[in-house]
N, CA, C and O atoms as a CHARMM CRD file, in Angstrom:
* protein
*
  264
    1    1 MET  N      0.84000  -1.17100   0.00000 PROA 1      0.00000
    2    1 MET  CA     0.00000   0.00000   0.00000 PROA 1      0.00000
    3    1 MET  C      0.88900   1.24000   0.00000 PROA 1      0.00000
    4    1 MET  O      1.82300   1.34000   0.79500 PROA 1      0.00000
    5    2 THR  N      0.59700   2.17700  -0.88900 PROA 2      0.00000
    6    2 THR  CA     1.35800   3.41500  -0.97600 PROA 2      0.00000
    7    2 THR  C      0.68900   4.47400  -0.11600 PROA 2      0.00000
    8    2 THR  O     -0.51900   4.69000  -0.21900 PROA 2      0.00000
    9    3 ILE  N      1.45600   5.12600   0.72000 PROA 3      0.00000
   10    3 ILE  CA     0.93700   6.21500   1.54300 PROA 3      0.00000
   11    3 ILE  C      1.56700   7.50100   1.06100 PROA 3      0.00000
   12    3 ILE  O      2.79100   7.61700   0.98300 PROA 3      0.00000
   13    4 ARG  N      0.72700   8.46700   0.73900 PROA 4      0.00000
   14    4 ARG  CA     1.21100   9.74700   0.25000 PROA 4      0.00000
   15    4 ARG  C      1.36600  10.70700   1.43100 PROA 4      0.00000
   16    4 ARG  O      0.45400  10.85700   2.24400 PROA 4      0.00000
   17    5 ARG  N      2.51400  11.34300   1.51300 PROA 5      0.00000
   18    5 ARG  CA     2.75500  12.32200   2.57000 PROA 5      0.00000
   19    5 ARG  C      2.32900  13.69800   2.07700 PROA 5      0.00000
   20    5 ARG  O      2.73300  14.13900   1.00100 PROA 5      0.00000
   21    6 THR  N      1.51300  14.36400   2.87100 PROA 6      0.00000
   22    6 THR  CA     1.08900  15.72100   2.55200 PROA 6      0.00000
   23    6 THR  C      1.23500  16.56800   3.80000 PROA 6      0.00000
   24    6 THR  O      1.45100  16.03200   4.88800 PROA 6      0.00000
   25    7 PRO  N      1.12200  17.87600   3.66400 PROA 7      0.00000
   26    7 PRO  CA     1.20000  18.72800   4.85300 PROA 7      0.00000
   27    7 PRO  C      0.11200  18.41700   5.88000 PROA 7      0.00000
   28    7 PRO  O      0.30100  18.67100   7.07000 PROA 7      0.00000
   29    8 THR  N     -1.02900  17.86900   5.43600 PROA 8      0.00000
   30    8 THR  CA    -2.13400  17.58700   6.34600 PROA 8      0.00000
   31    8 THR  C     -2.11400  16.16300   6.88800 PROA 8      0.00000
   32    8 THR  O     -2.98400  15.80700   7.68200 PROA 8      0.00000
   33    9 GLY  N     -1.16300  15.34800   6.49000 PROA 9      0.00000
   34    9 GLY  CA    -1.08600  13.97800   6.99400 PROA 9      0.00000
   35    9 GLY  C     -0.99200  12.97300   5.87200 PROA 9      0.00000
   36    9 GLY  O     -0.79500  13.34200   4.71400 PROA 9      0.00000
   37   10 ASN  N     -1.13100  11.71700   6.20500 PROA 10     0.00000
   38   10 ASN  CA    -1.04600  10.63700   5.21600 PROA 10     0.00000
   39   10 ASN  C     -2.37700  10.48000   4.49000 PROA 10     0.00000
   40   10 ASN  O     -3.43200  10.40800   5.12000 PROA 10     0.00000
   41   11 LEU  N     -2.32100  10.42900   3.17000 PROA 11     0.00000
   42   11 LEU  CA    -3.52800  10.24100   2.36800 PROA 11     0.00000
   43   11 LEU  C     -3.50400   8.87500   1.70400 PROA 11     0.00000
   44   11 LEU  O     -2.47200   8.42200   1.20800 PROA 11     0.00000
   45   12 LEU  N     -4.66000   8.23100   1.70400 PROA 12     0.00000
   46   12 LEU  CA    -4.83900   6.95600   1.02400 PROA 12     0.00000
   47   12 LEU  C     -5.72200   7.18600  -0.19300 PROA 12     0.00000
   48   12 LEU  O     -6.66800   7.97200  -0.13800 PROA 12     0.00000
   49   13 THR  N     -5.42000   6.51200  -1.27500 PROA 13     0.00000
   50   13 THR  CA    -6.29800   6.58000  -2.44400 PROA 13     0.00000
   51   13 THR  C     -7.56500   5.78700  -2.14600 PROA 13     0.00000
   52   13 THR  O     -7.60500   4.98300  -1.21500 PROA 13     0.00000
   53   14 LEU  N     -8.58800   6.02100  -2.94200 PROA 14     0.00000
   54   14 LEU  CA    -9.81900   5.26700  -2.76700 PROA 14     0.00000
   55   14 LEU  C     -9.56500   3.77300  -2.95200 PROA 14     0.00000
   56   14 LEU  O    -10.11500   2.95600  -2.21400 PROA 14     0.00000
   57   15 ALA  N     -8.74000   3.41400  -3.92600 PROA 15     0.00000
   58   15 ALA  CA    -8.42400   1.99400  -4.16400 PROA 15     0.00000
   59   15 ALA  C     -7.77400   1.37000  -2.93100 PROA 15     0.00000
   60   15 ALA  O     -8.07500   0.22700  -2.58700 PROA 15     0.00000
   61   16 GLU  N     -6.89600   2.09800  -2.26900 PROA 16     0.00000
   62   16 GLU  CA    -6.23400   1.58600  -1.06600 PROA 16     0.00000
   63   16 GLU  C     -7.24000   1.40400   0.07100 PROA 16     0.00000
   64   16 GLU  O     -7.17000   0.42900   0.81900 PROA 16     0.00000
   65   17 VAL  N     -8.17000   2.34100   0.19400 PROA 17     0.00000
   66   17 VAL  CA    -9.19800   2.24100   1.24000 PROA 17     0.00000
   67   17 VAL  C    -10.09700   1.03600   0.97500 PROA 17     0.00000
   68   17 VAL  O    -10.38800   0.26400   1.88800 PROA 17     0.00000
   69   18 LEU  N    -10.53600   0.87400  -0.27100 PROA 18     0.00000
   70   18 LEU  CA   -11.38800  -0.26200  -0.62400 PROA 18     0.00000
   71   18 LEU  C    -10.68000  -1.57700  -0.35200 PROA 18     0.00000
   72   18 LEU  O    -11.28800  -2.52500   0.14500 PROA 18     0.00000
   73   19 ASP  N     -9.40200  -1.63700  -0.67600 PROA 19     0.00000
   74   19 ASP  CA    -8.62000  -2.84500  -0.43800 PROA 19     0.00000
   75   19 ASP  C     -8.50900  -3.13500   1.05900 PROA 19     0.00000
   76   19 ASP  O     -8.66000  -4.27900   1.48600 PROA 19     0.00000
   77   20 GLU  N     -8.24900  -2.11000   1.84400 PROA 20     0.00000
   78   20 GLU  CA    -8.10000  -2.31800   3.28400 PROA 20     0.00000
   79   20 GLU  C     -9.42600  -2.72500   3.94100 PROA 20     0.00000
   80   20 GLU  O     -9.44900  -3.58800   4.81900 PROA 20     0.00000
   81   21 LEU  N    -10.51800  -2.10200   3.51400 PROA 21     0.00000
   82   21 LEU  CA   -11.82300  -2.42900   4.09400 PROA 21     0.00000
   83   21 LEU  C    -12.42700  -3.69800   3.49700 PROA 21     0.00000
   84   21 LEU  O    -13.37500  -4.26400   4.04200 PROA 21     0.00000
   85   22 ARG  N    -11.86500  -4.13600   2.37200 PROA 22     0.00000
   86   22 ARG  CA   -12.35600  -5.33400   1.67800 PROA 22     0.00000
   87   22 ARG  C    -13.82900  -5.20000   1.29200 PROA 22     0.00000
   88   22 ARG  O    -14.63800  -6.10200   1.51400 PROA 22     0.00000
   89   23 VAL  N    -14.14700  -4.04700   0.70800 PROA 23     0.00000
   90   23 VAL  CA   -15.50400  -3.80600   0.21700 PROA 23     0.00000
   91   23 VAL  C    -15.43100  -3.33600  -1.22700 PROA 23     0.00000
   92   23 VAL  O    -14.43900  -2.73000  -1.63300 PROA 23     0.00000
   93   24 PRO  N    -16.47900  -3.61100  -2.01100 PROA 24     0.00000
   94   24 PRO  CA   -16.49300  -3.11000  -3.38300 PROA 24     0.00000
   95   24 PRO  C    -16.76200  -1.60000  -3.41800 PROA 24     0.00000
   96   24 PRO  O    -17.26700  -1.01200  -2.46100 PROA 24     0.00000
   97   25 ARG  N    -16.41600  -1.01800  -4.52500 PROA 25     0.00000
   98   25 ARG  CA   -16.61600   0.42200  -4.73100 PROA 25     0.00000
   99   25 ARG  C    -18.08300   0.82000  -4.50400 PROA 25     0.00000
  100   25 ARG  O    -18.36000   1.85700  -3.90100 PROA 25     0.00000
  101   26 SER  N    -19.01200  -0.00400  -4.98600 PROA 26     0.00000
  102   26 SER  CA   -20.43900   0.30800  -4.84900 PROA 26     0.00000
  103   26 SER  C    -20.85500   0.40100  -3.38100 PROA 26     0.00000
  104   26 SER  O    -21.66100   1.25700  -3.01800 PROA 26     0.00000
  105   27 THR  N    -20.31300  -0.47100  -2.54500 PROA 27     0.00000
  106   27 THR  CA   -20.63300  -0.42800  -1.11400 PROA 27     0.00000
  107   27 THR  C    -20.10300   0.85300  -0.49500 PROA 27     0.00000
  108   27 THR  O    -20.80400   1.50900   0.27500 PROA 27     0.00000
  109   28 PHE  N    -18.86400   1.21600  -0.82900 PROA 28     0.00000
  110   28 PHE  CA   -18.29000   2.44100  -0.27800 PROA 28     0.00000
  111   28 PHE  C    -19.12600   3.65100  -0.66600 PROA 28     0.00000
  112   28 PHE  O    -19.39800   4.51100   0.17100 PROA 28     0.00000
  113   29 PHE  N    -19.53600   3.72600  -1.93100 PROA 29     0.00000
  114   29 PHE  CA   -20.32700   4.88200  -2.35700 PROA 29     0.00000
  115   29 PHE  C    -21.73300   4.87000  -1.76800 PROA 29     0.00000
  116   29 PHE  O    -22.32300   5.93300  -1.57700 PROA 29     0.00000
  117   30 ARG  N    -22.28200   3.69200  -1.47500 PROA 30     0.00000
  118   30 ARG  CA   -23.56600   3.63300  -0.77100 PROA 30     0.00000
  119   30 ARG  C    -23.39500   4.16600   0.65000 PROA 30     0.00000
  120   30 ARG  O    -24.22500   4.93400   1.13800 PROA 30     0.00000
  121   31 TRP  N    -22.30400   3.74800   1.31400 PROA 31     0.00000
  122   31 TRP  CA   -22.00600   4.27800   2.64400 PROA 31     0.00000
  123   31 TRP  C    -21.83400   5.78900   2.58100 PROA 31     0.00000
  124   31 TRP  O    -22.34200   6.50700   3.44300 PROA 31     0.00000
  125   32 LYS  N    -21.12000   6.27900   1.56700 PROA 32     0.00000
  126   32 LYS  CA   -20.87100   7.71500   1.42500 PROA 32     0.00000
  127   32 LYS  C    -22.18500   8.47000   1.22800 PROA 32     0.00000
  128   32 LYS  O    -22.38300   9.53100   1.82000 PROA 32     0.00000
  129   33 ALA  N    -23.07700   7.93400   0.40400 PROA 33     0.00000
  130   33 ALA  CA   -24.36200   8.57900   0.13900 PROA 33     0.00000
  131   33 ALA  C    -25.24700   8.65200   1.37500 PROA 33     0.00000
  132   33 ALA  O    -26.06600   9.56200   1.50900 PROA 33     0.00000
  133   34 THR  N    -25.07700   7.69100   2.27400 PROA 34     0.00000
  134   34 THR  CA   -25.89900   7.66500   3.48700 PROA 34     0.00000
  135   34 THR  C    -25.16600   8.22300   4.70600 PROA 34     0.00000
  136   34 THR  O    -25.66700   8.13700   5.82700 PROA 34     0.00000
  137   35 GLY  N    -23.97600   8.79500   4.48800 PROA 35     0.00000
  138   35 GLY  CA   -23.23100   9.41500   5.57800 PROA 35     0.00000
  139   35 GLY  C    -22.54200   8.44000   6.51300 PROA 35     0.00000
  140   35 GLY  O    -22.21600   8.79800   7.64400 PROA 35     0.00000
  141   36 ARG  N    -22.31300   7.21300   6.06200 PROA 36     0.00000
  142   36 ARG  CA   -21.69900   6.19400   6.93000 PROA 36     0.00000
  143   36 ARG  C    -20.26000   5.85600   6.57000 PROA 36     0.00000
  144   36 ARG  O    -19.65100   5.00000   7.21200 PROA 36     0.00000
  145   37 ALA  N    -19.70900   6.50700   5.56400 PROA 37     0.00000
  146   37 ALA  CA   -18.32400   6.24300   5.13100 PROA 37     0.00000
  147   37 ALA  C    -17.35900   7.13900   5.89600 PROA 37     0.00000
  148   37 ALA  O    -17.76800   8.14600   6.47300 PROA 37     0.00000
  149   38 PRO  N    -16.08300   6.77800   5.90400 PROA 38     0.00000
  150   38 PRO  CA   -15.09400   7.69200   6.47700 PROA 38     0.00000
  151   38 PRO  C    -15.06300   8.99500   5.67100 PROA 38     0.00000
  152   38 PRO  O    -15.44700   9.02600   4.50200 PROA 38     0.00000
  153   39 LYS  N    -14.60500  10.05400   6.31200 PROA 39     0.00000
  154   39 LYS  CA   -14.50200  11.34400   5.62100 PROA 39     0.00000
  155   39 LYS  C    -13.56600  11.22800   4.43400 PROA 39     0.00000
  156   39 LYS  O    -12.51800  10.58700   4.51000 PROA 39     0.00000
  157   40 THR  N    -13.95700  11.85900   3.33600 PROA 40     0.00000
  158   40 THR  CA   -13.13700  11.83600   2.12700 PROA 40     0.00000
  159   40 THR  C    -12.69700  13.24800   1.75100 PROA 40     0.00000
  160   40 THR  O    -13.28800  14.24200   2.17400 PROA 40     0.00000
  161   41 ILE  N    -11.65000  13.29900   0.95100 PROA 41     0.00000
  162   41 ILE  CA   -11.16000  14.55500   0.38500 PROA 41     0.00000
  163   41 ILE  C    -11.29100  14.41000  -1.12000 PROA 41     0.00000
  164   41 ILE  O    -10.77200  13.45800  -1.70300 PROA 41     0.00000
  165   42 LYS  N    -11.98800  15.35500  -1.75500 PROA 42     0.00000
  166   42 LYS  CA   -12.18500  15.28800  -3.20300 PROA 42     0.00000
  167   42 LYS  C    -11.33000  16.35900  -3.86100 PROA 42     0.00000
  168   42 LYS  O    -11.49800  17.55000  -3.59700 PROA 42     0.00000
  169   43 TYR  N    -10.41800  15.93200  -4.71400 PROA 43     0.00000
  170   43 TYR  CA    -9.57100  16.84700  -5.46500 PROA 43     0.00000
  171   43 TYR  C    -10.37300  17.42200  -6.63800 PROA 43     0.00000
  172   43 TYR  O    -11.37600  16.83400  -7.04300 PROA 43     0.00000
  173   44 PRO  N     -9.94200  18.56500  -7.18800 PROA 44     0.00000
  174   44 PRO  CA   -10.64900  19.15900  -8.32500 PROA 44     0.00000
  175   44 PRO  C    -10.78000  18.22400  -9.52900 PROA 44     0.00000
  176   44 PRO  O    -11.70700  18.36900 -10.32600 PROA 44     0.00000
  177   45 ASN  N     -9.86200  17.26900  -9.66700 PROA 45     0.00000
  178   45 ASN  CA    -9.95800  16.32800 -10.79100 PROA 45     0.00000
  179   45 ASN  C    -10.92400  15.17400 -10.51300 PROA 45     0.00000
  180   45 ASN  O    -11.09700  14.29500 -11.35600 PROA 45     0.00000
  181   46 GLY  N    -11.55500  15.17400  -9.33300 PROA 46     0.00000
  182   46 GLY  CA   -12.53500  14.15100  -8.97700 PROA 46     0.00000
  183   46 GLY  C    -11.98200  12.99600  -8.17200 PROA 46     0.00000
  184   46 GLY  O    -12.74800  12.15600  -7.70200 PROA 46     0.00000
  185   47 SER  N    -10.66900  12.93000  -8.00000 PROA 47     0.00000
  186   47 SER  CA   -10.05800  11.85100  -7.21700 PROA 47     0.00000
  187   47 SER  C    -10.45200  11.97200  -5.75000 PROA 47     0.00000
  188   47 SER  O    -10.52200  13.07000  -5.19700 PROA 47     0.00000
  189   48 LEU  N    -10.70700  10.82600  -5.13600 PROA 48     0.00000
  190   48 LEU  CA   -11.04700  10.79800  -3.71000 PROA 48     0.00000
  191   48 LEU  C     -9.88900  10.22800  -2.91300 PROA 48     0.00000
  192   48 LEU  O     -9.24000   9.26700  -3.32800 PROA 48     0.00000
  193   49 TYR  N     -9.64500  10.83100  -1.77200 PROA 49     0.00000
  194   49 TYR  CA    -8.61000  10.38700  -0.84400 PROA 49     0.00000
  195   49 TYR  C     -9.19900  10.36700   0.55500 PROA 49     0.00000
  196   49 TYR  O    -10.17500  11.06200   0.83700 PROA 49     0.00000
  197   50 VAL  N     -8.60100   9.56500   1.43000 PROA 50     0.00000
  198   50 VAL  CA    -9.00600   9.49100   2.83100 PROA 50     0.00000
  199   50 VAL  C     -7.74300   9.62600   3.67000 PROA 50     0.00000
  200   50 VAL  O     -6.74000   8.96200   3.40900 PROA 50     0.00000
  201   51 ARG  N     -7.80000  10.48300   4.67000 PROA 51     0.00000
  202   51 ARG  CA    -6.65800  10.59400   5.58500 PROA 51     0.00000
  203   51 ARG  C     -6.54100   9.31000   6.39200 PROA 51     0.00000
  204   51 ARG  O     -7.54400   8.75300   6.84000 PROA 51     0.00000
  205   52 ARG  N     -5.31800   8.84700   6.57300 PROA 52     0.00000
  206   52 ARG  CA    -5.06600   7.62100   7.34300 PROA 52     0.00000
  207   52 ARG  C     -5.72200   7.71000   8.71700 PROA 52     0.00000
  208   52 ARG  O     -6.36300   6.75700   9.16000 PROA 52     0.00000
  209   53 ARG  N     -5.56700   8.84000   9.39300 PROA 53     0.00000
  210   53 ARG  CA    -6.13400   8.98000  10.74500 PROA 53     0.00000
  211   53 ARG  C     -7.66000   8.92500  10.72100 PROA 53     0.00000
  212   53 ARG  O     -8.26800   8.39000  11.64800 PROA 53     0.00000
  213   54 ASP  N     -8.29500   9.47400   9.66600 PROA 54     0.00000
  214   54 ASP  CA    -9.75500   9.41500   9.56300 PROA 54     0.00000
  215   54 ASP  C    -10.23000   7.98500   9.35900 PROA 54     0.00000
  216   54 ASP  O    -11.24300   7.57700   9.92700 PROA 54     0.00000
  217   55 LEU  N     -9.50400   7.22200   8.55000 PROA 55     0.00000
  218   55 LEU  CA    -9.87600   5.82600   8.34600 PROA 55     0.00000
  219   55 LEU  C     -9.69000   5.03000   9.63400 PROA 55     0.00000
  220   55 LEU  O    -10.55400   4.23700  10.00600 PROA 55     0.00000
  221   56 ASP  N     -8.56300   5.24100  10.31400 PROA 56     0.00000
  222   56 ASP  CA    -8.32100   4.53700  11.58100 PROA 56     0.00000
  223   56 ASP  C     -9.39100   4.87400  12.61100 PROA 56     0.00000
  224   56 ASP  O     -9.87500   3.98400  13.31000 PROA 56     0.00000
  225   57 ASN  N     -9.76400   6.14000  12.71400 PROA 57     0.00000
  226   57 ASN  CA   -10.81800   6.54900  13.65600 PROA 57     0.00000
  227   57 ASN  C    -12.16000   5.93100  13.28000 PROA 57     0.00000
  228   57 ASN  O    -12.91300   5.49300  14.15000 PROA 57     0.00000
  229   58 TRP  N    -12.45500   5.89700  11.98400 PROA 58     0.00000
  230   58 TRP  CA   -13.70800   5.31500  11.51200 PROA 58     0.00000
  231   58 TRP  C    -13.76600   3.82600  11.86100 PROA 58     0.00000
  232   58 TRP  O    -14.79600   3.33000  12.31600 PROA 58     0.00000
  233   59 ILE  N    -12.66100   3.12100  11.64500 PROA 59     0.00000
  234   59 ILE  CA   -12.60400   1.69700  11.98100 PROA 59     0.00000
  235   59 ILE  C    -12.78500   1.51000  13.48700 PROA 59     0.00000
  236   59 ILE  O    -13.54000   0.63300  13.90700 PROA 59     0.00000
  237   60 ASP  N    -12.11100   2.31300  14.30100 PROA 60     0.00000
  238   60 ASP  CA   -12.25800   2.22400  15.75200 PROA 60     0.00000
  239   60 ASP  C    -13.70200   2.46200  16.18900 PROA 60     0.00000
  240   60 ASP  O    -14.20500   1.78700  17.08700 PROA 60     0.00000
  241   61 ASP  N    -14.36900   3.43600  15.54200 PROA 61     0.00000
  242   61 ASP  CA   -15.76400   3.74800  15.88200 PROA 61     0.00000
  243   61 ASP  C    -16.72400   2.62100  15.54400 PROA 61     0.00000
  244   61 ASP  O    -17.82100   2.55400  16.09800 PROA 61     0.00000
  245   62 HSD  N    -16.32200   1.73400  14.64000 PROA 62     0.00000
  246   62 HSD  CA   -17.19400   0.62900  14.22200 PROA 62     0.00000
  247   62 HSD  C    -16.81400  -0.70800  14.83400 PROA 62     0.00000
  248   62 HSD  O    -17.33900  -1.75400  14.45300 PROA 62     0.00000
  249   63 GLU  N    -15.90300  -0.66000  15.77800 PROA 63     0.00000
  250   63 GLU  CA   -15.48800  -1.88900  16.46400 PROA 63     0.00000
  251   63 GLU  C    -16.60300  -2.33700  17.41300 PROA 63     0.00000
  252   63 GLU  O    -17.15700  -1.53400  18.16300 PROA 63     0.00000
  253   64 GLU  N    -16.91100  -3.60400  17.36700 PROA 64     0.00000
  254   64 GLU  CA   -17.94600  -4.16400  18.24400 PROA 64     0.00000
  255   64 GLU  C    -17.31900  -4.71100  19.49900 PROA 64     0.00000
  256   64 GLU  O    -16.19000  -5.20100  19.48300 PROA 64     0.00000
  257   65 ALA  N    -18.05900  -4.62500  20.59000 PROA 65     0.00000
  258   65 ALA  CA   -17.60000  -5.18300  21.85100 PROA 65     0.00000
  259   65 ALA  C    -17.54400  -6.69900  21.75700 PROA 65     0.00000
  260   65 ALA  O    -18.30600  -7.31400  21.01200 PROA 65     0.00000
  261   66 ALA  N    -16.63800  -7.29200  22.51700 PROA 66     0.00000
  262   66 ALA  CA   -16.48800  -8.75000  22.49900 PROA 66     0.00000
  263   66 ALA  C    -17.69900  -9.44400  23.08800 PROA 66     0.00000
  264   66 ALA  O    -17.73700 -10.67300  23.15000 PROA 66     0.00000
């Protein structure tokens, strides 16, 4: 997985996020449409990125108790 360094932190491409979450693109966009996806950053060219910390926080928030 390639992590891009930016002034605001580590950015993951949408493909990297989908791979890590093991979900298809359609599921991610359904989550996004219903406000259940991790926060995304949309570049002017339409590319979507997710900050590593936002994805980690989102995963932590969805952890179920044992």
